[in-house]
N, C-alpha and C positions, 0 to 999 in steps of 0.2 A: 077286274080288280080296281078298287077305288084308290087312286094315287094321291088323293088330297092330303092324307096324313104324311105321306112320303115327301110331298112338296113342303109341308110345314116343317118337317124335320130338317130338310136340306137348307131352308132359308132362315133357320134359327141359328144365330151366331154362338159358337161354343168352341173356343180354342183350349189347349191344355192349361189347366189351372184356373180357367174362367168359364166353366161349363154351366153356370147357374141357370141360364135360360132353358137349356135342354134338360137339366135336372128336373125343373118344374114341369116340363112337358111330359117326361117319362113317368114321373110320379102320378100325374093326372091320368095317364093312359093305363098304367099298371094297377092302379086302385080299382079299375073296372073289372079286372080278371083275376087278381091274386088275393090271397088271404091276408097277407101282411106286406107292407111296403115301408122301408126305412131308408134314410140317407146317412151314410157314415161320415166320419170326420174328413175323409179325403174327397167326398162328394159322390162316391159310388151310390147308385140307386139299387138297393138290394131288396128284391121281392121274393115271396115264396107262395107257391100253390101246393098245399099238402096233398099227398097221395092217399089212395084208398087202402093201401096195405100197411100194417104196423111194421116198424123197423125197415121201411122201404129204402131202396137206394136213394142217394142224393145226386141229382143230375143238375149241374150248373150250366146255364146258357149265358154266355157273355158276349156283349156287343159294346164297343167303345163309343162314347158320346162325343169325344173331342175331334175336331178337324184341324188340319194344319192352318196356321195363321201367323200373326205377328203382334208385337206390342210396340207402341211408340217409345223410342229411346232418346230422341233429341228433336228439338225444334230450333232451326237456325234463324239468323237475323232477317232472312228473306221469306220466312214462313214455310220453308221446305221441311219435310219430316224425314228423319232417319228412323229405322226400325230394327227390331231384334226378332229373329225367326222363332216360332214355336212349332217344331216338327220339321220334316225334311222337304225342302223346296228345290225345284229345278229352276235356276235363275233365268234361263232363256225363255221359259213360258210366262214369265212375269212382266217382261218389257211391254209397255204401253197398255197394260191391263188395268181396269178400274178396281179400286178397293173401297171398302166402307170402313171409316174410322168411327168407333163408337165412343164418343165423348159425351159432354153435356147435351150436345145435339149431334146426331150423325152427320158426317161429312163424306162426300165422295172425293176421292183423289185418284191420280194416275201414277203408276210406277214407271220411273224412267231412270236412265243413267246418263253418261256423257252423251251429248248430241251425236246421233248416228252418222251424220254427214260432216262432222267436224274434221275428221281425218279419214281418208279412204282406207287406210290400214285397219281402222277400228270397226269398219262396217260389218265384218264377219266374225268379230271376236265375241265370245260369250262372257258377259260380265260376271262378277262375283256379287253375292248379296251385299257385302260391305260397301260396294260402289253404287248401290241403287238408292234412290230417294223417292218420296211421294210428293206430288205437286197437287195442291187443292185449288191453286189459282188465287188464293186469298193472301193478303199481307199478314205479317207476323202478329200484329196486335189483334186481328180478327181470329186467327188460328188459336192463339193462346187464351182467348176468351172461352173457347169451346173444347180445346184439346189439351191434355197434359201427358207427361211421361207416364207410361204404364197402361194407357188406354188400348183397348183391343182393336185389332185390324183384321178384317176378313176379306176374302175375294168377293167381288161384286158380280154375281151372275144369277139370272132368273132361272127357275125350273122350267124345262121345256119338254113337251111330249111331241113326238113326230112318228106316226105309225106305231110300230111295236117297240120303239126305243124311247128312253128318257135321257135327257142331258141336263147336267147341273154341276155345281161345285159341291163338294162334301158328301158325295155318295160314300166315300170312305170316312166314317163308317155309318152313315145314316141309313144305308140299306140294311145293315146288320140290326140296327135298332128297330127298323120297320118290320123285318122278318120276325124278330122276337115278339113284338107287339101283336102282329097279325096271327102268329101261331098260337098265342095265348087266347086270342078271341075264338079261334076254331077249336081249341082243346076243351072238351067237355069234362072228361074225367081222366085222371092219371093214376097209375099204380105207384108211381114214384113221387118223391118230393122234388118239385121243380123249382129251382132258384134261378130267376131271371135277373141278371145284373147288367145295368148300364154302367160301364166302367169309365173312369177318368184317366187322363194323361197317358193314354196308350201311345200316342204319337211321339212321346219323349221318353219311352222306355218301359211301357207296359206297367206303369206304376200302380194304377188303381186295381188292376186284376190281381196283383200280388197281395194287396191288402185284403181284398174281398175273399180270395181263395183261402187265405189263412183262417178266416172266420168260419167259412162254410166247410172246408175240407171235402170236396165233392168226390163221390165214387167215380163219376164220369163227368168230363168237362167238354162241352161243345162251344167253340168260338164261332161267331158269325162275323164275317168280314168280306171285303172285296179281294179279288186277286187280279193279277195282270192278264189282260186279253191282248196279246200281241198279234192278233190275226189281221194284220194290215199289210199293204204292199211292201215288198222287200224283206219280209221276215220269213225265214225258212219254217216249214211246218213243224219241225221238231223243236223249234225255239219259241213257239207261240204261247206256251203255258196253258192257255185256255182259249175257247172260242165263244164269241158273243152268239147267243141263241142256241148253244150246245147243251144247255141245262145247268143245273147246280154243279159246282165243282167240289168233289170230295177230296180233301187234301191228304196226300200221302206224306209229304214232308215239305218244310221250308228251312230257312237258315237257323231257326230258333227252336223248332220242335219236330219230332217224328211222331206221326199219329199212331195210336194203338191199332195194331193190325186187326184185332178182333172187332173193334168199332168200325174200322174202314169196311171190312167185309160185311158186317151187319147192315151198315148203311147201303152198301151196294145191293144186297139181297132185297132190302125193302124197296129200293128204287126200281129194281126189276119186277118185283111182285106187283107193285102198284103203278107200273108203267110211268114212272117219273123220269123225265129227261135228266141225264147226269153225265158227268165226265170226271176223269181223275186229274188231279193237279199236283205237280211237283214244282215248287217255286224255288229257284236257286238263290234267292235273297229274301230279306224281310222276315217278318214274323207276326204273330197275332197273340191275343190273350191266352191262347192255348198254352203258350210257354209258361205262364204263371200258374195256370191250373194244373199243369203237369208236375211242377216243382212243389206246389203247396197243397195239391189234392192228393189223390191216391195213385196218380200216374197215368190213368187212362183218358186220353184226350183225342180230339179230332177237330178239324175246322170245316165248316160248310161255307163255301165262298161264292159270291156272285161275280162272275166274270165282268171286268170293267176295263174299258179302253181309256187311256190317257189319265191314269191314276195320278193324283197330286198335281192336277192342272185345273184351270178354271172351267174346263169343259169335259168332265168325265161322262162316259156313255155306258149305259146298261141296257139290257133287253128284258122286256116284261116277262117273257117265257122263263128266263133264268131266275127271276125274282119269285115267280109263282112256284117254280120247281123247288126252290130252297125252302119256302114256307111249307109246302106240302110234305117234303121229306122230313123236315124237323118235327112236324106234328106226328107223322107216322113213327118216327124214332122214339119220341117221348112216350107214346101210347104202348110201344112194344119193348121199351128199354130194359125191363126186368129180364127179358130173355136174351139179352146181348151177352155173349161169352167174351170175356176179356182175354186178350193174349198176354202172355207173361213177358 
């Protein structure tokens, strides 16, 4: 598997409401495999590959383009930046991490709070986002020449491959985008009309998928996303959700949607038939674009997830086997989706 495109996806900055760079990338790639590619007013990249059958089912494949990040909210007299979050952050993983501020010229800064050694009682406390600031090391006048309120801030981490794993920021949900793009490259003919949608603003309420689903009204919706892999020391086996290297995760349910049982069983049968590594996933929190497709499509949805350790951190980890399994199962599903019997 060539991970060059995955690296490019991960290192392209795109936070909720400011996805333009990734929109351009998705349009570039989807034009190579789809019959039509359009961008709607919310920024969703909506593409379609027409099926070979007349009046075929409409299958919508959704992967969100946005990553968690921040925008500059204030620059104080000493040049320190305050910021407003876009998406869900865990404050304790941000301390002493580098970020990239995208102003007139990109600047690197470090996230800090009160000095850790100022008071012994403060050393073990978890700060709140509102108490954190970004230090570029530059004086106010230099910062203000390059940065203004509203500028985008993303985590600063290089893409890394190490054996069978990849490590980076923003696998949530650049792996979903990668799976969709790779699947369309492998898909030669399809009996159904396939709508591949790069959605916007998922991290702040699945907003793009709602808009796109209303326009498409899919018969079946497949969301592509990450899921938690808690297969780490100290976590009981029944609480791990998914395992790295265990194959693609077929979602049964999360906090925002319950997958169509017919689609789940059909995906399972395809995985067994084609010997694709897979596991089931029940996530007790969170949600994906499936929620929007369920409500504004015809109700039949499921999510294929790539197990990911340390989601919403600067160092998310995935396994190449799980990535390949997700791509393979998605292709097989699209090719056979006319035969999928939907549960009521």
